[in-house]
Residue, then its C-alpha position, 0 to 999 in steps of 0.5 A: m729662734n725665729t718663728s717667722v722663718r719656717t725651715i721645715e713645712v710638711q703638708r698632708i704627706s702620706k706613705s705606705f709600704g705595700d698594704n701598711t700605711v705608715l703616714r696618714g696625711v701628716d702636717f707640721s712645721v719647724s721654725k729656724g732655730e727650733v728644737v722639735v722632739i718627735m716621740g711615739p710608740s714603735g710603728s707610729g711613723k716617726t722614722t719614716l717622717l724623718r726620712s721623708l724630709n730628705f727623701l730617703e723615703m719618697p712620700d706617696a702624696g703631700t708637700v715637703k718644703v725644707c729650707g725654702i725648697e718645695v717638693q710636691c709628692t705624687g706617688a710616682s715610682k721615680p722622682t722627675r728630673e726637676q724633683q731630683k734637682k730639688i731633692r739634691a738641693i735639700r740634701l745639701r742644706t740638711a744633715m742626718v744622724f742615724q742611730s747606727f752611726n754609718l761611719f766608713p770603717h776603712r777611714s780614720v775619724l778625720e777622714n770620715v768628717m772630711e768626706g762630705p765637704v771634699s767629695v760632695q761640696g768640692v772643698p779643698r782638702e786642707q780647708a776641709e781638714e782644718c774644719a774637721m779638726r775644729l769640729l772634732a774638738q767641738v765634740g771632744l774628740a780631737q785626740k781621736a782624729r787619726e783613730y779608726p771607728a773600730r777603736l771607738s766606743g759607741g758614744q764616740k762614734q756617734r759624736v763623730a757622726i755629729a761632727r760629720a753632719l756639722a761639716m756639711d754646714p747644714e741649716v737643719i740636722l735630723f736625728d734618728e734615735p741617736t742614743s738608742a744604740l748606746d749604753p746609758a753611760l755613753r748617752e750623756d756625752v752625745l746628749n751634751v753635744m746636742r744640748d750645745l748645738a741647741k744653745q748655738g741656735m741649730t735647727m734640730l728635729v730629733v726622734t728620741h725617747e730621751i725624756r729628760f732631753a725632750r723636757d729640758v731642751a725641746d721647744r716643742v714635742v710632736f707625739m705621733d700615733g698611728g701615722v698621724v700627729a696626735e699632739d704638737t705642744t710644749p714640753q711643759m704641756f706634754f709632760g705635765a698633768s694636763a697631758s692626754a691619756r694616750a701620751k701618759q700611757f706612752l710615757n709610762l711605758i718608756e719610763t718603766 
């Protein structure tokens, strides 16, 4: 990883939904090539933080800087034209993998992977198809290219979703609990694809409760609690004997 190049920088971002304050002045950063795992109890703000980075949720306050593009958040109900331009630029440089796959059911696996490059980036179809087939081979699903999502297992759908994210040639991939909807037997295939991406130097921010993945693959673990970053440390520290009492309590709950 290149610690001198920050792919993500977040300063004092806050977000509320009505009377419920979900993020309370969050600060953190992710360096180029780094794998950062976000953990924490339900309602701690993990997913809202992730969605704030590509503005699926617009923070009420603070600064979000992704791939060198900075957006100041003012709490306005609608982004300004300048903010919209910057948000689009961020989305072109990032990709997101959701827990619910979000594949187009009426399109084949190949068409799902091609959709972004063709429709958003204007890549010629022949070139997009060649890239999509290469990526499907990378995630072990080249043989499923002509199938439709309904005929795939959950683990296969998620690997297609990862191939679709990679097709946009992102600088960073955001993963929102990518294995939580999968049976234990299917999780490992998805995690192995993510491990390979980490080895290739992909910058990754992963919301997950997969302890082994966090321990073995992450460069850092960010522990959120009550809408703040309670800890930002190495896996060795977070999972070790010197972990905080709150972190140990949380880990005991998810390990049982």
